[in-house]
N, C-alpha and C positions, 0 to 999 in steps of 0.2 A: 060512812057519813062524814068523813073528813072534808069532803067537798063543801058540804053545807056549812060546816063550822068555819072553814076558811073564807067562804063567801060572806058570812056574817062578820068575820074579823076584818075583811077588806072594807066592808061598809063602815065599820066602826073607825078604822084607821083613817079613811077618807074624811069622815066627819071630824075627827080630831085634827087632821091637817088643815081643815078649813078654819080652825081657831088657833093655828100655830103661826108664829112669825113668818112672814113671806120669805125673808132672807134664808131661813132654815129650810123651808119647803123647796126653794129653788135649788138647794144642794142635792135634792133627790132627782135622779134622772127621770125625764118625762116618760121614758119607756117603762119604768117601774110604776109610775102613777097610772099609766095606761093599763098596765097589767092589773093593778088593783081595781081599776074601773071595770075591766072586762070580767073579773070574777066576782065583783060585788053583787049583792042582792038589791036590785033596784026597788023592790017593794018594801024593804026593811028600812025604817027611818030611826036611827038611834035617838034616844031621848036623854042625852047627857045634859047635865047642868054644868056648863063650861065655866061657871063662876067658881067651882070647886077645883082643887088641884087634881091632876091626873091620877094620883094615887088614891083619891077618894071615889073615882068612877068605878062602876061595876063592869070591868072589862073581862072578856073571855080570855082563857089561857092562850088561844091562838092570836088574839089581838095583842096581848102582851109580847108574844113571840115576834110578831111582825114589827111592832114598835121597837123592840130590842134589836132586831135585824137592821132597821133603819138607823137607829142610833149608832150601833157599832160600825156599820158600813159607811155612813155618810156624815155623821154629826160629831163623833168624838175624835179627840186627837190620838196620835199614835201610841202614847203611853197608856191611855185609857183602853184603847183597842187591844193592846197586848194583855193588859190585866184581865179584861173581860173574856178574851179568847182562852186564857189560862183557866179561868173559873169554869167556862163552858167545857173545856177539855177535862178538867178534874171531875166535874159533875157527870160526865158521860162515861167515865171509867167504872166498870163494874167490879166489885170486890171478887176475889177468887173464892171458889167454893170453900165453905167452912170458915171463912174469915169474915169479920164484920167490917 
């Protein structure tokens, strides 16, 4: 069911990008925008109130992942990118058996 979840996420991300500063959106390659369009659910229309900050929106886990990917890949500076990659790496390390 990941396909359906990422289809919904792509739809939500595209909706959010419609309310994002155009200079930021232009930093995302058109090929990625086309990819999001190709997997998005055309029948699903997000009902976000864009007057609220993004942290107040009811985003799916997959939507947050895609937005994080966009931020780390195209929007943040090199020092932030390194910090976030370290956090991601640390969070993906599984503890050894018997250790917490």
